[in-house]
KELUMDREN-109307 format. One record per residue: x, y, z of N, C-alpha, C, O, CB in turn. Coordinates in Angstrom, 3 decimals. Glycine has a CB too. Layout:
KELUMDREN-109307
PT     n_east    n_north       n_up    ca_east   ca_north      ca_up     c_east    c_north       c_up     o_east    o_north       o_up    cb_east   cb_north      cb_up
PT          X          Y          Z          X          Y          Z          X          Y          Z          X          Y          Z          X          Y          Z
...
This chain:
KELUMDREN-109307
PT     n_east    n_north       n_up    ca_east   ca_north      ca_up     c_east    c_north       c_up     o_east    o_north       o_up    cb_east   cb_north      cb_up
PT      9.717      3.399      3.019      8.958      3.411      4.005      8.832      5.285      3.820      9.817      5.978      3.563      9.674      2.559      5.492
PT      7.345      5.876      4.027      7.488      7.244      3.619      6.657      7.922      4.918      5.455      7.662      4.968      6.820      7.565      1.966
PT      7.169      8.685      5.860      6.611      9.284      6.836      5.053     10.043      6.748      4.887     10.117      5.530      7.598     10.127      7.141
PT      4.136     10.494      7.236      3.014     10.566      7.000      1.914     10.583      8.180      1.765      9.523      8.788      2.919      9.676      6.192
PT      1.196     11.601      8.525      0.674     11.051      9.790     -0.589     10.398      9.969     -1.448     10.164      9.119      0.636     11.969     10.619
PT     -0.579     10.035     11.672     -1.349      9.059     11.483     -2.898      9.325     11.575     -3.443     10.319     12.056     -0.926      8.148     12.326
PT     -3.468      8.251     11.025     -5.067      8.640     10.543     -5.246      9.371      9.166     -6.230     10.051      8.872     -5.772      9.700     11.654
PT     -4.286      9.166      8.455     -4.271      9.344      6.793     -4.853      8.391      6.575     -4.510      7.295      7.019     -3.002      9.395      5.914
PT     -6.112      8.629      5.667     -6.258      7.922      4.675     -5.114      7.602      3.526     -4.503      8.527      2.989     -7.248      8.452      4.234
PT     -4.825      5.931      3.123     -4.196      5.684      2.371     -4.747      5.605      0.668     -5.268      4.545      0.320     -3.753      4.721      2.973
PT     -4.654      6.424     -0.078     -5.254      5.988     -1.591     -4.692      4.455     -2.627     -3.547      4.053     -2.833     -4.810      7.426     -2.568
PT     -5.556      4.094     -2.938     -4.615      3.068     -3.852     -4.108      3.742     -4.840     -4.835      4.609     -5.325     -5.305      1.850     -4.510
PT     -2.760      3.551     -5.409     -2.261      3.705     -6.750     -2.664      3.346     -8.115     -1.880      3.832     -8.930     -1.356      3.275     -6.705
PT     -3.482      2.757     -8.578     -4.416      2.616     -9.565     -5.545      1.219     -9.218     -5.411      0.222     -8.509     -3.503      2.454    -10.981
PT     -6.630      1.698    -10.059     -7.602      0.224     -9.817     -7.150     -1.194     -9.653     -6.133     -1.659    -10.167     -8.457     -0.003    -10.960
PT     -7.931     -1.790     -8.950     -7.560     -2.799     -9.163     -8.373     -3.469     -8.200     -9.431     -2.858     -8.056     -6.260     -2.902     -9.182
PT     -8.248     -5.026     -7.105     -8.902     -5.930     -6.477     -8.148     -5.536     -4.931     -6.962     -5.670     -4.629     -8.723     -7.521     -7.202
PT     -9.351     -4.977     -4.043     -8.446     -5.007     -2.849     -8.543     -6.281     -2.121     -9.443     -7.120     -2.087     -8.753     -3.882     -1.891
PT     -7.231     -6.211     -1.464     -7.308     -7.823     -0.510     -7.225     -7.253      0.787     -6.616     -6.183      0.799     -5.861     -9.152     -0.722
PT     -7.686     -7.674      1.960     -6.997     -7.364      3.062     -8.130     -7.096      4.233     -9.263     -7.450      3.905     -6.034     -6.136      2.742
PT     -8.018     -6.625      5.315     -6.909     -6.278      5.815     -5.962     -7.478      6.309     -6.393     -8.506      6.831     -7.242     -5.388      6.799
PT     -5.060     -7.289      6.147     -3.786     -8.907      6.674     -3.059     -8.516      7.590     -2.603     -7.376      7.495     -2.472     -9.581      5.502
PT     -2.720     -9.352      8.779     -2.107     -8.817     10.034     -0.781     -9.994      9.752     -0.802    -11.170      9.388     -3.250     -8.947     11.732
PT      0.173     -9.190     10.059      1.594     -9.747     10.270      2.686     -9.418      8.967      2.757     -8.374      8.318      1.428    -11.455     10.468
PT      3.443    -10.570      8.827      4.559     -9.541      7.570      5.530     -8.644      8.415      6.582     -8.338      7.853      3.506     -8.181      6.399
PT      5.390     -8.333      9.268      6.246     -7.368     10.205      5.882     -6.003     10.387      6.325     -5.215     11.223      7.573     -7.269      9.753
PT      4.690     -5.743      9.165      3.916     -5.059      9.023      2.767     -4.369     10.071      2.364     -3.215      9.926      3.623     -5.610      8.227
PT      2.449     -5.006     10.826      1.406     -5.367     11.760      0.299     -5.407     10.923      0.021     -6.600     10.798      1.213     -4.439     12.952
PT     -0.562     -4.656     10.216     -1.495     -4.805      9.386     -1.111     -4.223      8.093     -0.225     -3.371      8.024     -2.626     -4.317      9.897
PT     -1.779     -4.674      7.016     -1.728     -4.060      5.735     -2.360     -4.539      4.600     -2.798     -5.672      4.793     -0.593     -3.957      5.409
PT     -2.538     -4.177      3.670     -3.491     -4.153      2.509     -2.970     -4.224      1.637     -1.898     -3.620      1.661     -4.254     -3.263      2.288
PT     -3.271     -4.868      0.484     -2.615     -4.835     -1.117     -4.018     -5.015     -2.163     -5.025     -5.720     -2.101     -1.294     -6.428     -1.419
PT     -3.553     -4.076     -3.056     -4.209     -4.218     -4.153     -3.706     -4.953     -5.254     -2.509     -4.731     -5.437     -4.475     -3.158     -4.505
PT     -4.425     -6.086     -6.375     -3.831     -6.724     -7.253     -4.539     -5.653     -8.161     -5.687     -5.267     -7.943     -3.997     -8.342     -7.367
PT     -3.511     -5.066     -9.524     -3.897     -4.350    -10.294     -4.147     -5.117    -11.385     -3.736     -6.276    -11.322     -3.182     -3.395    -10.418
PT     -4.863     -4.682    -12.631     -5.178     -5.685    -13.405     -4.378     -6.182    -14.463     -4.610     -7.192    -15.127     -6.183     -5.430    -13.831
PT     -3.034     -5.092    -14.620     -2.139     -5.340    -15.348     -1.293     -6.010    -14.599     -0.125     -5.674    -14.792     -1.697     -4.370    -15.939
PT     -1.538     -7.278    -13.392     -0.606     -8.042    -12.601      0.312     -7.666    -11.671      1.007     -8.413    -10.982      0.015     -8.597    -13.268
PT      0.284     -6.275    -11.680      1.204     -5.623    -10.820      0.254     -5.552     -9.296     -0.937     -5.242     -9.305      1.697     -3.997    -11.555
PT      0.849     -5.820     -8.309      0.202     -5.489     -7.253      1.288     -4.222     -5.517      2.448     -4.009     -5.165     -0.307     -7.310     -6.905
PT      0.115     -3.885     -5.146      0.935     -2.699     -4.113      0.614     -3.172     -2.886     -0.390     -3.721     -2.431      0.441     -0.990     -4.185
PT      1.497     -2.904     -2.509      1.188     -3.253     -0.639      1.495     -2.004      0.072      2.333     -1.187     -0.311      2.353     -4.588      0.202
PT      0.734     -1.893      1.181      0.266     -0.443      2.431      0.787     -1.278      3.633      0.124     -2.267      3.945     -1.907      0.126      2.703
PT      1.830     -1.000      4.290      1.608     -1.551      5.412      1.862     -0.744      6.648      2.431      0.348      6.671      2.268     -2.627      5.404
PT      1.507     -1.227      7.401      1.602      0.122      9.295      0.212      0.648      8.987     -0.091      1.804      9.285      3.230      2.120      9.417
PT     -0.709     -0.253      8.344     -2.401      0.358      8.899     -2.932     -0.009     10.228     -2.415     -0.564     11.198     -3.667     -0.235      7.944
PT     -4.347      0.554      9.948     -5.026      0.391     11.407     -5.908     -1.381     10.993     -6.076     -1.562      9.787     -6.482      2.170     11.841
PT     -6.113     -1.862     11.387     -6.492     -2.819     11.065     -8.235     -3.031     11.069     -8.939     -2.027     10.955     -5.723     -3.575     11.806
PT     -8.775     -4.206     11.188    -10.047     -3.706     11.063    -10.892     -3.097     11.745    -10.474     -3.164     12.901    -10.554     -4.319     10.829
PT    -12.135     -2.362     11.722    -12.736     -2.247     10.179    -12.237     -0.914      9.438    -13.039     -0.047      9.091    -14.496     -2.194     10.204
PT    -11.319     -0.846      9.292    -10.928      0.211      8.944     -9.780     -0.196      7.474     -8.683     -0.691      7.733    -10.339      0.931     10.340
PT    -10.149      0.049      6.123    -11.046      0.627      5.522    -12.335     -0.542      6.008    -12.162     -1.666      6.478    -10.612      0.882      3.874
PT    -13.623      0.147      5.716    -14.643     -0.830      5.533    -14.734     -1.419      4.411    -15.782     -1.446      3.767    -15.750     -0.410      5.738
PT    -13.513     -2.030      3.993    -13.612     -3.277      2.320    -13.887     -4.078      2.691    -13.953     -4.141      3.919    -12.468     -3.841      1.321
PT    -14.238     -5.252      1.872    -14.273     -6.759      2.233    -13.045     -6.676      1.241    -12.832     -5.743      0.467    -15.810     -7.898      1.897
PT    -12.159     -7.982      1.422    -11.819     -8.447      0.669    -12.257     -9.053     -0.963    -13.177     -9.861     -1.091    -11.566     -8.899      1.363
PT    -11.568     -8.605     -1.988    -12.124     -8.847     -3.398    -13.208     -7.682     -3.442    -14.352     -7.961     -3.801    -12.818    -10.492     -3.645
PT    -13.022     -6.965     -3.245    -13.930     -5.186     -3.601    -13.041     -4.613     -4.599    -11.851     -4.382     -4.386    -14.011     -3.772     -2.040
PT    -13.666     -4.381     -5.726    -13.215     -3.760     -7.039    -12.793     -1.866     -6.023    -13.685     -1.248     -5.441    -15.006     -3.841     -8.679
PT    -11.709     -1.504     -6.073    -11.346     -0.016     -5.722    -10.909      0.809     -7.231    -10.485      0.295     -8.267     -9.900     -0.026     -4.502
PT    -11.102      1.831     -7.021    -10.396      2.642     -7.936     -9.376      3.498     -7.575     -9.424      4.042     -6.472    -11.173      3.333     -8.521
PT     -8.395      3.716     -8.387     -7.435      4.883     -8.317     -7.488      5.915     -7.305     -8.130      6.727     -7.971     -7.506      5.556     -9.438
PT     -7.275      6.570     -6.058     -7.288      7.222     -5.261     -8.151      7.017     -3.914     -8.150      7.706     -2.893     -7.435      8.093     -5.865
PT     -8.982      5.710     -4.265     -9.591      5.166     -3.430     -9.265      5.099     -2.048     -8.200      4.488     -1.958     -9.709      4.244     -3.830
PT     -9.730      5.478     -0.804     -8.768      5.131      0.539     -8.866      3.219      0.649     -9.947      2.660      0.833     -9.641      6.105      2.332
PT     -7.759      2.573      0.522     -7.613      1.215      1.056     -6.671      0.873      2.065     -5.958     -0.118      2.221     -7.347      0.422      0.097
PT     -6.830      1.917      2.712     -5.928      1.601      4.308     -5.927      2.801      4.857     -6.097      3.678      4.011     -4.198      1.061      4.286
PT     -5.732      3.421      6.574     -5.627      4.371      7.069     -4.169      3.986      7.803     -3.950      2.793      8.015     -6.873      4.744      7.783
PT     -3.051      5.107      8.241     -2.092      5.175      8.880     -2.303      4.676      9.969     -3.312      5.119     10.519     -1.662      6.171      8.924
PT     -1.673      3.816     10.589     -1.966      3.524     12.462     -0.811      4.565     13.120      0.088      5.140     12.505     -1.509      1.423     13.151
PT     -1.061      4.617     14.304     -0.357      5.215     15.195      0.642      4.223     15.597      0.869      3.063     15.253     -1.153      5.737     16.238
PT      1.192      5.069     16.465      2.337      3.923     17.348      1.893      2.720     17.365      1.965      1.715     16.657      2.620      4.163     18.939
PT      1.318      3.107     18.529      0.133      2.310     19.872     -0.267      0.966     19.198     -0.048     -0.194     19.546     -1.689      3.363     20.258
PT     -1.232      1.729     17.616     -1.761      0.462     17.108     -0.866     -0.584     16.296     -1.018     -1.795     16.137     -2.836      0.823     16.275
PT      0.464      0.605     15.675      0.951     -0.351     15.410      1.951     -1.456     15.820      2.268     -2.490     15.233      1.086     -0.027     14.794
PT      2.448     -0.818     17.267      2.978     -2.345     17.633      1.771     -2.992     18.428      2.156     -3.810     19.263      4.501     -2.360     18.686
PT      0.507     -2.830     18.367     -0.625     -3.777     18.867     -0.673     -4.795     17.807     -1.181     -5.897     18.016     -2.124     -3.050     19.078
PT     -0.022     -4.372     16.367     -0.502     -5.393     15.565      0.357     -6.201     15.404      0.113     -7.293     14.891     -0.957     -5.089     14.460
PT      1.767     -5.781     15.877      3.149     -6.817     15.740      4.306     -6.551     15.008      5.254     -7.204     14.572      2.844     -8.047     15.144
PT      3.725     -4.735     15.007      4.935     -4.113     14.186      5.771     -3.989     15.409      5.406     -4.652     16.380      4.668     -2.566     13.274
PT      7.014     -3.123     15.540      7.964     -2.743     16.857      9.340     -2.012     16.215      9.377     -2.189     14.997      8.463     -4.334     17.852
PT     10.272     -1.378     16.635     10.983     -0.571     16.591     10.722      0.627     15.726     11.702      1.272     15.353     11.903     -1.126     16.414
PT      9.425      1.034     15.334      9.252      2.181     14.598      9.251      3.551     15.811      8.933      3.390     16.989      7.755      1.970     13.662
PT      9.676      4.867     15.209      9.550      6.046     16.060      8.949      6.854     16.059      8.920      7.785     16.864     10.205      6.576     16.192
PT      8.025      6.584     14.688      7.011      7.581     14.088      6.023      6.821     13.237      6.340      5.667     12.949      7.729      8.717     13.184
PT      4.819      7.315     12.770      3.971      6.757     11.848      4.409      7.070     10.664      4.950      8.112     10.293      2.699      7.092     11.977
PT      4.092      5.908      9.953      4.326      5.761      8.402      3.940      5.002      7.214      3.008      4.328      7.652      5.251      5.577      8.299
PT      4.059      4.737      6.156      3.617      3.816      4.892      4.754      3.218      4.905      5.882      3.711      4.913      3.199      4.451      3.403
PT      4.328      1.797      4.907      5.527      1.077      4.090      4.402      1.029      2.746      3.182      0.932      2.877      6.275     -0.780      4.857
PT      5.197      1.131      1.348      4.902      1.038      0.023      5.523      0.591     -0.712      6.324      1.123     -1.481      4.703      1.833     -0.443
PT      5.068     -1.117     -0.500      5.447     -1.797     -1.682      5.066     -2.107     -3.396      3.893     -2.367     -3.666      5.402     -2.656     -1.207
PT      5.976     -2.071     -4.378      5.361     -2.127     -5.857      6.189     -3.725     -6.398      7.378     -3.969     -6.604      5.923     -0.387     -7.003
PT      4.626     -4.820     -6.524      5.398     -6.149     -6.981      5.160     -5.733     -8.363      4.392     -4.834     -8.707      4.785     -7.814     -6.495
PT      5.957     -6.537     -9.204      5.371     -6.889    -10.380      5.014     -8.240    -10.675      5.149     -9.189     -9.902      6.096     -6.501    -11.276
PT      4.524     -8.281    -11.899      3.733     -9.940    -12.232      4.192    -11.190    -11.806      3.483    -12.187    -11.669      3.690    -10.314    -13.671
PT      5.776    -11.091    -11.535      6.325    -12.153    -11.487      6.446    -12.339     -9.666      6.841    -13.267     -8.960      7.694    -12.077    -12.461
PT      5.981    -11.175     -9.408      6.052    -11.272     -7.868      7.358    -10.550     -7.421      7.744    -10.905     -6.307      6.059    -12.870     -7.339
PT      8.169     -9.556     -8.088      9.739     -9.330     -7.521      9.004     -7.905     -7.163      8.019     -7.429     -7.727     11.453     -9.401     -8.792
PT      9.788     -7.335     -6.022      9.677     -5.980     -5.332     10.338     -5.153     -6.262     11.256     -5.548     -6.980     10.323     -5.863     -3.862
PT      9.741     -3.658     -6.253     10.238     -3.041     -7.657     10.165     -2.020     -6.777      9.371     -1.953     -5.839      9.407     -3.047     -9.252
PT     11.233     -0.983     -7.158     11.634      0.649     -6.569     10.271      1.034     -6.734      9.640      0.848     -7.775     12.888      1.797     -7.532
PT      9.656      1.764     -5.331      8.081      2.285     -5.641      8.213      3.567     -5.974      7.212      4.271     -6.108      6.985      2.217     -4.420
PT      9.681      4.132     -6.185      9.073      6.069     -6.638      8.659      6.018     -7.469      7.521      6.458     -7.305      9.903      7.381     -6.932
PT      8.876      5.570     -9.028      7.755      5.833     -9.983      6.536      6.169     -9.746      5.819      7.009    -10.289      7.553      4.967    -10.621
PT      6.279      5.179     -8.568      4.562      5.376     -9.045      4.735      6.617     -8.080      5.856      6.176     -7.825      3.038      3.900     -8.578
PT      4.690      7.337     -7.594      4.835      8.799     -6.911      5.087     10.247     -7.157      6.237     10.670     -7.040      5.567      8.725     -6.299
PT      4.199     10.973     -7.458      4.753     12.312     -7.698      5.332     12.752     -6.555      5.212     12.192     -5.466      3.803     13.285     -8.143
PT      6.071     13.918     -6.807      6.825     14.890     -6.184      6.246     15.105     -4.755      7.035     15.395     -3.855      6.836     16.165     -7.026
PT      4.920     14.981     -4.490      4.350     15.439     -3.154      4.419     14.421     -2.266      4.203     14.697     -1.086      2.960     15.901     -3.194
PT      4.725     13.066     -2.634      4.696     11.588     -2.073      3.099     10.984     -2.604      2.769      9.805     -2.476      4.887     11.607     -0.103
PT      2.335     11.916     -3.134      0.652     11.348     -3.236      1.014     10.365     -4.695      1.765     10.544     -5.653     -0.925     13.010     -3.590
PT      0.011      9.202     -4.276      0.276      8.320     -5.129     -0.301      9.036     -6.546     -1.084      9.984     -6.608     -0.346      6.926     -4.662
PT      0.360      8.253     -7.735      0.259      8.815     -8.990     -0.176      7.921    -10.005      0.744      7.578    -10.747      1.422      9.360     -9.350
PT     -1.769      7.226    -10.388     -2.405      6.245    -10.777     -1.913      6.069    -12.131     -1.821      4.973    -12.684     -3.767      6.397    -10.613
PT     -1.534      7.413    -12.753     -1.075      7.129    -13.979      0.805      6.319    -14.089      1.127      5.961    -15.222     -1.272      8.720    -14.711
PT      1.431      6.190    -13.415      2.460      5.342    -13.430      1.926      3.886    -13.397      2.354      3.146    -14.282      3.362      5.662    -12.319
PT      0.802      3.228    -12.242      0.957      1.898    -12.187     -0.114      1.399    -13.851      0.208      0.486    -14.611      0.318      1.295    -10.381
PT     -1.166      2.169    -13.992     -1.831      2.270    -15.079     -1.146      1.676    -16.324     -1.403      0.575    -16.810     -2.130      3.565    -15.213
PT     -0.149      2.650    -16.813      0.541      3.026    -18.529      1.638      2.774    -18.122      1.948      1.639    -18.485      0.503      4.637    -19.382
PT      2.585      3.358    -17.409      4.300      3.041    -17.572      4.348      1.622    -17.125      4.523      0.732    -17.958      5.465      4.079    -16.497
PT      4.202      1.356    -15.853      4.690      0.131    -15.087      4.009     -0.898    -15.608      2.820     -1.047    -15.326      4.505      0.147    -13.590
PT      4.898     -2.049    -16.731      4.485     -2.595    -17.585      5.636     -3.956    -16.919      6.666     -3.771    -16.271      4.518     -1.757    -19.123
PT      5.061     -5.222    -17.323      6.433     -6.121    -17.311      7.380     -5.709    -17.196      6.967     -4.585    -17.480      6.764     -6.770    -18.191
PT      8.827     -5.480    -16.948      9.901     -5.790    -17.356     10.769     -4.245    -16.959     11.989     -4.083    -16.941      9.746     -6.346    -18.927
PT      9.619     -3.160    -16.644      9.644     -1.769    -15.972     10.419     -1.684    -15.240     10.615     -2.816    -14.797      8.678     -1.317    -15.360
PT     11.217     -0.806    -14.664     11.300     -0.444    -13.304     13.055     -1.273    -12.724     13.930     -1.666    -13.496      9.619     -1.154    -12.434
PT     13.080     -1.301    -11.862     14.327     -1.611    -11.105     14.155     -2.253    -10.141     13.481     -1.632     -9.319     15.018     -0.663    -10.698
PT     14.562     -3.632     -9.690     14.185     -4.488     -8.070     14.771     -2.892     -7.271     15.551     -1.973     -7.522     15.559     -6.565     -7.524
PT     13.574     -3.418     -5.923     14.025     -2.645     -4.950     14.763     -3.454     -4.155     15.314     -2.998     -3.153     13.064     -1.977     -4.284
């Protein structure tokens, strides 16, 4: 989980296919991007429909907004609970579906680093989260 302001747009870590918005999973609302190399990124604690105005199956580019960070009220209304402030749940899954450490996908400022997903994160790379 990464603290960030409510209402902030969440950029896709790399090119892929958008899936969402999805309700549940303890995230309130969440969004997924399936990347061309078989990896997935999950963006949780987001505002539900109609934000972002994307339909499941839409192709997205690295940096394109795929979600919006929810306020505590929006998060709790969506099924999340126990949060003390707005934040993003950022999750990375390898092609086998294993959750991996998301840190290599981020640069020092906490912003997405598309190059990590596109080139460096290949099957077998990284460590389980």
